NUKE-900351 format. One record per residue (C-alpha): residue in three letters; x negated, z, y; residue number from 1. Coordinates in pm, 1 decimal, padded with zeros to 6 digits. Layout:
NUKE-900351
  type      east        up     north  seq
   Ala         X         Z         Y  NUM
...
***
This chain:
NUKE-900351
  type      east        up     north  seq
   Met   02961.4   00261.2   01676.3    1
   Asn   02796.9  -00022.3   01847.8    2
   Ile   02541.7  -00012.2   02108.9    3
   Lys   02327.4  -00275.7   02270.0    4
   Val   02009.5  -00316.3   02192.6    5
   Lys   01755.3  -00562.6   02372.8    6
   Val   01434.0  -00716.2   02165.1    7
   Lys   01172.9  -00928.1   02307.6    8
   Lys   00970.3  -01155.4   02112.7    9
   Leu   00615.7  -01095.2   02201.0   10
   Arg   00474.1  -01373.8   02012.9   11
   Glu   00720.1  -01653.7   01895.1   12
   Asp   00684.7  -01635.6   01510.8   13
   Ala   00754.1  -01283.9   01527.4   14
   Val   01115.3  -01202.9   01368.5   15
   Leu   01380.2  -01007.4   01501.5   16
   Pro   01512.4  -00687.8   01329.3   17
   Ser   01806.9  -00734.0   01152.5   18
   Tyr   02059.6  -00522.3   00891.2   19
   Ala   02014.4  -00680.6   00522.4   20
   Arg   02382.5  -00536.1   00439.6   21
   Glu   02693.2  -00408.8   00664.4   22
   Gly   02670.8  -00075.4   00762.0   23
   Asp   02314.1  -00018.1   00689.2   24
   Ala   02143.1   00233.1   00903.4   25
   Gly   01784.1   00084.8   00910.5   26
   Met   01688.6  -00275.0   01038.1   27
   Asp   01429.4  -00439.0   00861.5   28
   Leu   01078.1  -00412.8   01034.7   29
   Cys   00857.7  -00746.4   00907.2   30
   Ala   00479.2  -00816.2   00923.2   31
   Leu   00365.8  -01044.1   01258.5   32
   Asp   00068.5  -01143.3   01066.1   33
   Ser  -00090.5  -01145.4   00691.9   34
   Cys  -00321.5  -00880.9   00627.0   35
   Val  -00438.0  -00633.2   00320.0   36
   Val  -00400.7  -00250.3   00325.3   37
   Gly  -00680.8  -00109.7   00084.1   38
   Ala  -00594.3   00123.3  -00162.5   39
   Gly  -00602.5   00492.1  -00023.4   40
   Lys  -00629.1   00343.8   00363.9   41
   Arg  -00372.9   00291.4   00642.7   42
   Lys  -00332.0   00029.0   00871.1   43
   Leu  -00110.3  -00041.7   01223.3   44
   Ile   00075.1  -00363.1   01133.8   45
   Ala   00225.1  -00565.1   01417.3   46
   Thr   00577.2  -00666.3   01447.6   47
   Gly   00539.1  -00894.4   01735.1   48
   Ile   00868.9  -00719.3   01885.7   49
   Ser   00933.9  -00486.7   02157.3   50
   Met   01276.0  -00345.5   02230.4   51
   Glu   01506.4  -00201.8   02552.4   52
   Leu   01695.9   00114.2   02434.2   53
   Pro   02009.4   00264.3   02592.3   54
   Glu   01894.4   00587.6   02754.2   55
   Gly   01992.1   00898.0   02539.2   56
   Tyr   01875.7   00686.0   02231.9   57
   Phe   01533.1   00675.4   02015.4   58
   Ala   01414.8   00475.6   01732.6   59
   Ser   01255.0   00603.8   01420.9   60
   Ile   01067.3   00393.2   01179.1   61
   Arg   01127.6   00463.0   00793.7   62
   Gly   00979.9   00333.5   00486.1   63
   Lys   01126.5   00123.3   00251.0   64
   Ser   01225.2   00276.3  -00081.3   65
   Gly   01146.0  -00004.3  -00274.5   66
   Leu   00764.8  -00060.9  -00146.8   67
   Ala   00719.2   00343.8  -00156.6   68
   Tyr   00824.0   00334.4  -00566.5   69
   Lys   00668.4   00048.2  -00650.8   70
   Lys   00362.2   00021.4  -00422.5   71
   Gly   00314.0   00364.6  -00306.3   72
   Ile   00407.7   00241.4   00067.5   73
   Cys   00429.2   00505.3   00338.8   74
   Ile   00500.3   00525.4   00682.4   75
   Leu   00326.4   00768.7   00901.7   76
   Gly   00433.6   00821.2   01267.7   77
   Gly   00723.1   00659.3   01405.1   78
   Val   00956.4   00830.5   01669.3   79
   Ile   01003.1   00579.5   01968.0   80
   Glu   01134.6   00686.4   02250.2   81
   Trp   01380.4   00452.8   02450.2   82
   Thr   01151.5   00455.9   02747.2   83
   Tyr   00869.5   00282.2   02588.4   84
   Arg   00857.9  -00116.3   02578.3   85
   Gly   00585.5  -00200.2   02387.9   86
   Asp   00486.2  -00350.5   02059.3   87
   Tyr   00695.8  -00189.0   01776.2   88
   Gly   00400.7  -00105.2   01494.8   89
   Val   00394.3   00018.6   01180.1   90
   Ile   00157.9   00234.4   01059.1   91
   Val   00118.8   00206.8   00654.1   92
   Leu  -00044.9   00409.9   00411.9   93
   Asn  -00123.1   00277.4   00066.2   94
   Thr  -00111.7   00581.9  -00132.0   95
   Gly  -00177.5   00350.8  -00466.7   96
   Ser  -00427.9   00262.9  -00675.9   97
   Glu  -00434.6  -00134.1  -00563.4   98
   Asp  -00480.7  -00284.2  -00224.9   99
   Phe  -00167.1  -00412.5  -00086.8  100
   Val  -00153.1  -00769.4   00037.9  101
   Val   00163.3  -00825.4   00357.1  102
   Asn   00220.6  -01159.9   00435.8  103
   Ala   00334.7  -01251.8   00792.6  104
   Gly   00734.2  -01236.4   00771.0  105
   Asp   00735.3  -00942.2   00494.2  106
   Lys   00965.2  -00664.3   00548.9  107
   Val   00727.9  -00353.3   00603.9  108
   Ala   00945.6  -00095.7   00717.8  109
   Gln   01294.5  -00012.3   00878.9  110
   Val   01385.8   00054.6   01231.7  111
   Val   01658.7   00312.1   01308.2  112
   Val   01816.1   00360.7   01631.9  113
   Ala   02002.0   00730.7   01669.8  114
   Pro   02117.2   00936.7   01947.1  115
   Val   01891.8   01208.8   02092.8  116
   Ala   02020.2   01569.6   02069.6  117
   Thr   01806.0   01785.1   02322.4  118
   Ala   01761.8   02117.9   02191.6  119
   Asp   01797.1   02471.8   02405.8  120
   Val   01505.3   02656.8   02282.6  121
   Val   01618.1   03031.8   02281.7  122
   Glu   01345.6   03266.8   02172.4  123
   Val   01508.7   03582.9   01992.4  124
   Glu   01353.3   03866.3   01808.2  125
   Glu   01566.9   03782.2   01479.3  126
   Leu   01784.2   03503.2   01294.4  127
   Gly   02121.2   03557.1   01135.6  128
   Glu   02160.9   03559.4   00768.4  129
   Ser   02194.3   03243.8   00557.1  130
   Val   02267.2   03199.7   00172.5  131
   Arg   01935.5   03052.3   00180.2  132
   Gly   01710.0   03289.4   00377.7  133
   Asp   01344.1   03251.2   00411.5  134
   Lys   01283.4   03100.9  -00016.8  135
   Arg   01076.5   02814.5   00043.8  136
   Phe   01026.1   02507.1  -00199.0  137
   Gly   01252.4   02505.9  -00545.3  138
   Ser   01426.3   02765.8  -00393.3  139
   Ser   01760.6   02567.3  -00524.2  140
   Gly   01659.9   02562.1  -00873.5  141
   Gly   01696.5   02300.4  -01130.9  142
   Ser   01373.6   02173.1  -01151.6  143
   Asn   01018.3   02205.1  -01288.8  144
   Ile   00902.7   02323.2  -00928.3  145
***
């Protein structure tokens, strides 16, 4: 399913988001400026783009698995409503032990555009039974947790 998403460069040197491969769920977001995210620190990284999503859609800022695994980079926050028209900033948390150097144009995150599912919340006294029930972390077994 294809939808039209309008993207505006807020600065001439901003990089438009793009899919790395056909069929990918997320488009790469690139840093607008160079910076350093200190070990154990977080930083808001500007992308220099804003987007107009169709009504009924939202954008979600997600991490890149390679940065998470190799550098300990996590993305915080990240749900952007269809009505937002400002800079798509990326909140980066460096969980690694070394400073993370970001160069202008580096891929720092991904943006996933998806339809909104609106839930009708119904308060109940009891929930239905399920195989898992209320079992928590490690409930499926097969790990050292």
